[in-house]
MMTF fields as JSON, N, C-alpha, C and O atoms, coordinates in Angstrom:
{
  "mmtfVersion": "1.0.0",
  "mmtfProducer": "UNKNOWN",
  "numBonds": 303,
  "numAtoms": 304,
  "numGroups": 76,
  "numChains": 1,
  "numModels": 1,
  "chainsPerModel": [1],
  "groupsPerChain": [76],
  "chainIdList": ["A"],
  "bondAtomList": [4, 2, 8, 6, 12, 10, 16, 14, 20, 18, 24, 22, 28, 26, 32, 30, 36, 34, 40, 38, 44, 42, 48, 46, 52, 50, 56, 54, 60, 58, 64, 62, 68, 66, 72, 70, 76, 74, 80, 78, 84, 82, 88, 86, 92, 90, 96, 94, 100, 98, 104, 102, 108, 106, 112, 110, 116, 114, 120, 118, 124, 122, 128, 126, 132, 130, 136, 134, 140, 138, 144, 142, 148, 146, 152, 150, 156, 154, 160, 158, 164, 162, 168, 166, 172, 170, 176, 174, 180, 178, 184, 182, 188, 186, 192, 190, 196, 194, 200, 198, 204, 202, 208, 206, 212, 210, 216, 214, 220, 218, 224, 222, 228, 226, 232, 230, 236, 234, 240, 238, 244, 242, 248, 246, 252, 250, 256, 254, 260, 258, 264, 262, 268, 266, 272, 270, 276, 274, 280, 278, 284, 282, 288, 286, 292, 290, 296, 294, 300, 298],
  "bondOrderList": [1, 1, 1, 1, 1, 1, 1, 1, 1, 1, 1, 1, 1, 1, 1, 1, 1, 1, 1, 1, 1, 1, 1, 1, 1, 1, 1, 1, 1, 1, 1, 1, 1, 1, 1, 1, 1, 1, 1, 1, 1, 1, 1, 1, 1, 1, 1, 1, 1, 1, 1, 1, 1, 1, 1, 1, 1, 1, 1, 1, 1, 1, 1, 1, 1, 1, 1, 1, 1, 1, 1, 1, 1, 1, 1],
  "groupList": [{"groupName": "MET", "atomNameList": ["N", "CA", "C", "O"], "elementList": ["N", "C", "C", "O"], "formalChargeList": [0, 0, 0, 0], "bondAtomList": [1, 0, 2, 1, 3, 2], "bondOrderList": [1, 1, 2], "singleLetterCode": "M", "chemCompType": "L-PEPTIDE LINKING"}, {"groupName": "ALA", "atomNameList": ["N", "CA", "C", "O"], "elementList": ["N", "C", "C", "O"], "formalChargeList": [0, 0, 0, 0], "bondAtomList": [1, 0, 2, 1, 3, 2], "bondOrderList": [1, 1, 2], "singleLetterCode": "A", "chemCompType": "L-PEPTIDE LINKING"}, {"groupName": "LEU", "atomNameList": ["N", "CA", "C", "O"], "elementList": ["N", "C", "C", "O"], "formalChargeList": [0, 0, 0, 0], "bondAtomList": [1, 0, 2, 1, 3, 2], "bondOrderList": [1, 1, 2], "singleLetterCode": "L", "chemCompType": "L-PEPTIDE LINKING"}, {"groupName": "CYS", "atomNameList": ["N", "CA", "C", "O"], "elementList": ["N", "C", "C", "O"], "formalChargeList": [0, 0, 0, 0], "bondAtomList": [1, 0, 2, 1, 3, 2], "bondOrderList": [1, 1, 2], "singleLetterCode": "C", "chemCompType": "L-PEPTIDE LINKING"}, {"groupName": "VAL", "atomNameList": ["N", "CA", "C", "O"], "elementList": ["N", "C", "C", "O"], "formalChargeList": [0, 0, 0, 0], "bondAtomList": [1, 0, 2, 1, 3, 2], "bondOrderList": [1, 1, 2], "singleLetterCode": "V", "chemCompType": "L-PEPTIDE LINKING"}, {"groupName": "PRO", "atomNameList": ["N", "CA", "C", "O"], "elementList": ["N", "C", "C", "O"], "formalChargeList": [0, 0, 0, 0], "bondAtomList": [1, 0, 2, 1, 3, 2], "bondOrderList": [1, 1, 2], "singleLetterCode": "P", "chemCompType": "L-PEPTIDE LINKING"}, {"groupName": "GLU", "atomNameList": ["N", "CA", "C", "O"], "elementList": ["N", "C", "C", "O"], "formalChargeList": [0, 0, 0, 0], "bondAtomList": [1, 0, 2, 1, 3, 2], "bondOrderList": [1, 1, 2], "singleLetterCode": "E", "chemCompType": "L-PEPTIDE LINKING"}, {"groupName": "HIS", "atomNameList": ["N", "CA", "C", "O"], "elementList": ["N", "C", "C", "O"], "formalChargeList": [0, 0, 0, 0], "bondAtomList": [1, 0, 2, 1, 3, 2], "bondOrderList": [1, 1, 2], "singleLetterCode": "H", "chemCompType": "L-PEPTIDE LINKING"}, {"groupName": "TRP", "atomNameList": ["N", "CA", "C", "O"], "elementList": ["N", "C", "C", "O"], "formalChargeList": [0, 0, 0, 0], "bondAtomList": [1, 0, 2, 1, 3, 2], "bondOrderList": [1, 1, 2], "singleLetterCode": "W", "chemCompType": "L-PEPTIDE LINKING"}, {"groupName": "SER", "atomNameList": ["N", "CA", "C", "O"], "elementList": ["N", "C", "C", "O"], "formalChargeList": [0, 0, 0, 0], "bondAtomList": [1, 0, 2, 1, 3, 2], "bondOrderList": [1, 1, 2], "singleLetterCode": "S", "chemCompType": "L-PEPTIDE LINKING"}, {"groupName": "ASN", "atomNameList": ["N", "CA", "C", "O"], "elementList": ["N", "C", "C", "O"], "formalChargeList": [0, 0, 0, 0], "bondAtomList": [1, 0, 2, 1, 3, 2], "bondOrderList": [1, 1, 2], "singleLetterCode": "N", "chemCompType": "L-PEPTIDE LINKING"}, {"groupName": "ARG", "atomNameList": ["N", "CA", "C", "O"], "elementList": ["N", "C", "C", "O"], "formalChargeList": [0, 0, 0, 0], "bondAtomList": [1, 0, 2, 1, 3, 2], "bondOrderList": [1, 1, 2], "singleLetterCode": "R", "chemCompType": "L-PEPTIDE LINKING"}, {"groupName": "THR", "atomNameList": ["N", "CA", "C", "O"], "elementList": ["N", "C", "C", "O"], "formalChargeList": [0, 0, 0, 0], "bondAtomList": [1, 0, 2, 1, 3, 2], "bondOrderList": [1, 1, 2], "singleLetterCode": "T", "chemCompType": "L-PEPTIDE LINKING"}, {"groupName": "GLY", "atomNameList": ["N", "CA", "C", "O"], "elementList": ["N", "C", "C", "O"], "formalChargeList": [0, 0, 0, 0], "bondAtomList": [1, 0, 2, 1, 3, 2], "bondOrderList": [1, 1, 2], "singleLetterCode": "G", "chemCompType": "PEPTIDE LINKING"}, {"groupName": "PHE", "atomNameList": ["N", "CA", "C", "O"], "elementList": ["N", "C", "C", "O"], "formalChargeList": [0, 0, 0, 0], "bondAtomList": [1, 0, 2, 1, 3, 2], "bondOrderList": [1, 1, 2], "singleLetterCode": "F", "chemCompType": "L-PEPTIDE LINKING"}, {"groupName": "TYR", "atomNameList": ["N", "CA", "C", "O"], "elementList": ["N", "C", "C", "O"], "formalChargeList": [0, 0, 0, 0], "bondAtomList": [1, 0, 2, 1, 3, 2], "bondOrderList": [1, 1, 2], "singleLetterCode": "Y", "chemCompType": "L-PEPTIDE LINKING"}, {"groupName": "GLN", "atomNameList": ["N", "CA", "C", "O"], "elementList": ["N", "C", "C", "O"], "formalChargeList": [0, 0, 0, 0], "bondAtomList": [1, 0, 2, 1, 3, 2], "bondOrderList": [1, 1, 2], "singleLetterCode": "Q", "chemCompType": "L-PEPTIDE LINKING"}, {"groupName": "ASP", "atomNameList": ["N", "CA", "C", "O"], "elementList": ["N", "C", "C", "O"], "formalChargeList": [0, 0, 0, 0], "bondAtomList": [1, 0, 2, 1, 3, 2], "bondOrderList": [1, 1, 2], "singleLetterCode": "D", "chemCompType": "L-PEPTIDE LINKING"}],
  "groupTypeList": [0, 1, 1, 2, 3, 1, 2, 2, 2, 4, 2, 5, 6, 2, 1, 7, 2, 2, 5, 1, 5, 8, 9, 10, 11, 2, 9, 1, 4, 2, 5, 12, 12, 2, 1, 4, 6, 0, 1, 13, 9, 13, 9, 13, 1, 13, 2, 1, 11, 5, 1, 1, 12, 1, 4, 2, 14, 13, 15, 1, 4, 2, 1, 16, 9, 1, 1, 2, 2, 1, 8, 0, 11, 11, 17, 1],
  "groupIdList": [1, 2, 3, 4, 5, 6, 7, 8, 9, 10, 11, 12, 13, 14, 15, 16, 17, 18, 19, 20, 21, 22, 23, 24, 25, 26, 27, 28, 29, 30, 31, 32, 33, 34, 35, 36, 37, 38, 39, 40, 41, 42, 43, 44, 45, 46, 47, 48, 49, 50, 51, 52, 53, 54, 55, 56, 57, 58, 59, 60, 61, 62, 63, 64, 65, 66, 67, 68, 69, 70, 71, 72, 73, 74, 75, 76],
  "secStructList": [7, 2, 2, 2, 2, 0, 0, 0, 0, 0, 2, 2, 2, 2, 2, 6, 6, 1, 7, 2, 2, 2, 2, 2, 2, 2, 2, 2, 6, 1, 2, 2, 2, 2, 2, 2, 2, 2, 2, 6, 7, 1, 7, 1, 1, 1, 7, 7, 2, 2, 2, 2, 2, 2, 2, 2, 2, 2, 2, 2, 2, 2, 2, 2, 2, 2, 2, 2, 2, 2, 2, 2, 2, 2, 7, 7],
  "xCoordList": [66.276, 65.46, 65.045, 63.911, 65.967, 65.643, 64.609, 63.749, 64.69, 63.711, 62.317, 61.322, 62.253, 60.963, 60.353, 59.16, 61.154, 60.663, 60.222, 59.207, 60.981, 60.605, 59.297, 58.458, 59.119, 57.91, 56.681, 55.602, 56.835, 55.679, 55.411, 54.263, 56.448, 56.263, 56.427, 55.625, 57.447, 57.763, 56.966, 56.415, 56.9, 56.252, 54.766, 54.316, 53.985, 52.587, 52.449, 51.534, 53.343, 53.271, 53.671, 53.093, 54.663, 55.071, 54.024, 53.923, 53.251, 52.216, 51.149, 50.558, 50.899, 49.882, 50.321, 49.486, 51.604, 52.112, 52.004, 52.153, 51.745, 51.632, 50.271, 49.335, 50.15, 48.835, 47.825, 48.203, 46.553, 45.46, 45.518, 45.434, 45.653, 45.627, 46.82, 46.667, 47.983, 49.177, 49.111, 49.496, 48.634, 48.517, 47.588, 47.884, 46.47, 45.506, 46.081, 45.886, 46.783, 47.356, 48.465, 48.549, 49.312, 50.415, 49.908, 50.373, 48.969, 48.482, 47.648, 47.436, 47.171, 46.409, 47.295, 46.795, 48.596, 49.493, 50.456, 51.42, 50.221, 51.033, 50.538, 49.339, 51.439, 51.043, 49.938, 49.091, 49.926, 48.891, 47.512, 46.532, 47.429, 46.154, 45.743, 44.558, 46.715, 46.406, 45.789, 44.868, 46.274, 45.719, 44.26, 43.432, 43.957, 42.577, 41.682, 40.554, 42.177, 41.393, 41.181, 40.116, 42.183, 42.034, 40.987, 40.277, 40.888, 39.903, 38.497, 37.515, 38.4, 37.089, 36.502, 35.338, 37.273, 36.748, 37.218, 37.098, 37.752, 38.232, 37.092, 35.936, 37.425, 36.416, 35.991, 35.02, 36.697, 36.38, 37.092, 36.972, 37.825, 38.546, 39.886, 40.491, 40.356, 41.643, 41.501, 40.651, 42.328, 42.31, 41.248, 40.807, 40.847, 39.921, 40.66, 41.89, 39.927, 40.542, 41.584, 42.685, 41.284, 42.311, 43.546, 44.669, 43.349, 44.488, 45.321, 46.55, 44.669, 45.39, 46.183, 47.308, 45.601, 46.304, 47.518, 48.583, 47.36, 48.465, 49.608, 50.775, 49.293, 50.341, 51.057, 52.281, 50.316, 50.946, 51.809, 52.883, 51.349, 52.157, 53.412, 54.486, 53.281, 54.438, 55.476, 56.677, 55.016, 55.952, 56.745, 57.954, 56.069, 56.741, 57.751, 58.861, 57.367, 58.275, 59.485, 60.612, 59.255, 60.348, 61.326, 62.539, 60.818, 61.686, 62.486, 63.672, 61.848, 62.569, 63.593, 64.66, 63.285, 64.245, 65.466, 66.596, 65.236, 66.355, 67.212, 68.438, 66.577, 67.332, 68.137, 69.279, 67.565, 68.284, 69.464, 70.545, 69.271, 70.354, 71.488, 72.659, 71.152, 72.184, 72.886, 74.103, 72.169, 72.769, 73.718, 74.812, 73.303, 74.157, 75.417, 76.471, 75.334, 76.514, 77.495, 78.709, 76.975, 77.86, 78.466, 79.586, 77.757, 78.249, 78.782, 78.929, 79.07, 79.55, 80.991, 81.544],
  "yCoordList": [112.423, 113.052, 112.042, 112.059, 111.171, 110.158, 109.174, 108.714, 108.853, 107.928, 108.545, 107.857, 109.839, 110.523, 110.543, 110.286, 110.842, 110.833, 109.446, 109.291, 108.439, 107.066, 106.683, 106.02, 107.09, 106.744, 107.437, 106.847, 108.664, 109.427, 109.313, 109.427, 109.09, 109.122, 107.762, 107.401, 107.019, 105.786, 104.6, 103.826, 104.452, 103.286, 103.155, 102.037, 104.24, 104.081, 103.566, 102.798, 103.979, 103.494, 102.021, 101.262, 101.63, 100.225, 99.33, 98.151, 99.872, 99.082, 98.631, 97.565, 99.415, 99.047, 97.884, 97.251, 97.597, 96.504, 95.14, 94.102, 95.147, 93.898, 93.253, 93.922, 91.962, 91.309, 91.957, 92.651, 91.72, 92.417, 92.374, 93.443, 91.248, 91.338, 92.105, 92.851, 91.937, 92.622, 94.11, 94.936, 94.442, 95.845, 96.591, 97.711, 95.972, 96.619, 96.792, 97.832, 95.783, 95.866, 96.908, 97.666, 96.943, 97.902, 99.324, 100.223, 99.542, 100.905, 101.397, 102.603, 100.504, 100.93, 101.593, 102.352, 101.33, 101.908, 102.942, 103.317, 103.401, 104.472, 105.827, 106.0, 106.776, 108.056, 108.799, 109.43, 108.741, 109.457, 108.867, 109.604, 107.559, 106.911, 107.133, 107.292, 107.145, 107.338, 108.707, 108.831, 109.718, 111.062, 111.118, 111.766, 110.451, 110.413, 109.654, 110.072, 108.546, 107.769, 108.535, 108.434, 109.301, 110.1, 111.188, 111.527, 111.73, 112.775, 112.205, 112.945, 110.885, 110.264, 110.281, 109.924, 110.683, 110.75, 109.585, 109.625, 108.546, 107.38, 106.459, 106.702, 105.421, 104.469, 103.498, 102.763, 103.482, 102.55, 101.221, 100.36, 101.041, 99.787, 99.77, 98.708, 100.919, 101.014, 100.805, 100.04, 101.481, 101.377, 102.294, 103.254, 101.982, 102.851, 104.121, 104.165, 105.137, 106.42, 106.276, 106.807, 105.578, 105.465, 104.696, 105.051, 103.659, 102.883, 103.699, 103.636, 104.46, 105.316, 106.385, 106.707, 106.933, 107.929, 107.326, 107.942, 106.115, 105.451, 105.125, 105.302, 104.658, 104.329, 105.59, 105.592, 106.652, 107.911, 108.484, 109.027, 108.366, 108.771, 107.915, 108.415, 106.629, 105.735, 106.142, 106.048, 106.594, 107.102, 108.291, 108.38, 109.199, 110.375, 109.97, 110.5, 109.036, 108.572, 107.869, 108.058, 107.07, 106.37, 107.354, 107.17, 108.373, 109.37, 110.147, 110.409, 110.513, 111.245, 110.363, 110.841, 109.092, 108.166, 107.975, 107.931, 107.862, 107.723, 108.986, 108.906, 110.134, 111.392, 111.514, 111.973, 111.115, 111.165, 110.213, 110.562, 109.022, 108.045, 108.56, 108.448, 109.114, 109.659, 110.841, 110.973, 111.689, 112.843, 112.395, 112.941, 111.409, 110.947, 110.249, 110.363, 109.539, 108.858, 109.843, 109.678, 110.851, 111.805, 112.825, 113.283, 113.188, 114.229, 113.663, 114.401, 112.39, 111.789, 112.116, 111.682],
  "zCoordList": [116.575, 115.565, 114.503, 114.023, 114.147, 113.14, 113.663, 112.912, 114.941, 115.525, 115.541, 115.31, 115.813, 115.811, 114.414, 114.251, 113.424, 112.041, 111.618, 110.939, 112.019, 111.678, 112.348, 111.738, 113.586, 114.33, 113.762, 113.715, 113.338, 112.871, 111.377, 110.949, 110.58, 109.133, 108.45, 107.589, 108.824, 108.104, 108.631, 107.848, 109.943, 110.529, 110.169, 109.917, 110.133, 109.704, 108.278, 107.981, 107.4, 106.023, 105.925, 105.147, 106.719, 106.724, 107.374, 107.035, 108.296, 108.962, 107.978, 108.153, 106.961, 105.969, 105.09, 104.443, 105.056, 104.236, 104.924, 104.279, 106.225, 106.974, 106.75, 106.312, 107.044, 106.942, 107.897, 108.841, 107.638, 108.329, 109.857, 110.46, 110.523, 111.998, 112.561, 113.528, 111.984, 112.481, 112.179, 113.007, 111.019, 110.628, 111.575, 111.991, 111.911, 112.809, 114.209, 114.838, 114.696, 116.042, 116.116, 117.083, 115.095, 115.102, 114.947, 115.648, 114.05, 113.845, 115.023, 115.152, 115.883, 117.064, 118.103, 118.933, 118.083, 119.094, 118.514, 119.181, 117.312, 116.74, 117.264, 117.484, 117.462, 118.063, 117.31, 117.942, 116.006, 115.258, 115.523, 115.632, 115.626, 115.909, 117.361, 117.654, 118.271, 119.684, 119.933, 120.741, 119.264, 119.44, 118.99, 119.63, 117.911, 117.415, 118.39, 118.652, 118.924, 119.88, 121.181, 121.79, 121.615, 122.829, 122.652, 123.599, 121.464, 121.189, 121.071, 121.128, 120.907, 120.81, 119.421, 119.239, 118.443, 117.08, 116.23, 115.005, 116.859, 116.126, 115.742, 116.086, 115.039, 114.573, 115.658, 115.482, 116.771, 117.838, 117.695, 118.566, 116.618, 116.395, 117.117, 117.265, 117.564, 118.238, 119.736, 120.19, 120.485, 121.938, 122.536, 121.903, 123.762, 124.483, 124.91, 124.872, 125.309, 125.682, 126.792, 126.646, 127.903, 128.948, 128.486, 128.847, 127.699, 127.206, 126.226, 126.258, 125.36, 124.414, 125.153, 124.769, 126.208, 127.01, 127.691, 127.735, 128.225, 128.915, 127.956, 128.306, 126.764, 125.793, 125.33, 125.202, 125.079, 124.664, 125.792, 125.534, 127.027, 128.178, 128.264, 128.601, 127.961, 127.955, 126.921, 127.173, 125.752, 124.742, 125.289, 125.078, 125.989, 126.545, 127.619, 127.663, 128.478, 129.53, 128.923, 129.381, 127.907, 127.239, 126.595, 126.689, 125.955, 125.321, 126.358, 126.159, 127.459, 128.501, 129.198, 129.583, 129.364, 129.977, 129.086, 129.571, 127.796, 126.861, 126.846, 126.773, 126.916, 126.95, 128.235, 128.206, 129.349, 130.622, 130.618, 131.093, 130.091, 130.012, 129.128, 129.492, 127.986, 127.084, 127.741, 127.608, 128.433, 129.101, 130.204, 130.346, 130.98, 132.082, 131.569, 132.195, 130.459, 129.919, 129.277, 129.394, 128.611, 127.911, 128.856, 128.629, 129.899, 130.797, 132.105, 133.079, 132.143, 133.385, 133.655, 134.665]
}
């Protein structure tokens, strides 16, 4: 739960504190920006629609893999 809050609330704010090229690259792969890019209403400076979809899908796979790993270790 803390990781989800950090990913959605804290990390976007910290990304603005970085220098310009790093800030732009990091904010392009944050979930809030990916959803906007997938909808096609973004500024076009982020990822393309297929790339944004793939990265967001990767976030889901990563979360499910971590949950499966934790479940298998605790219930073994």
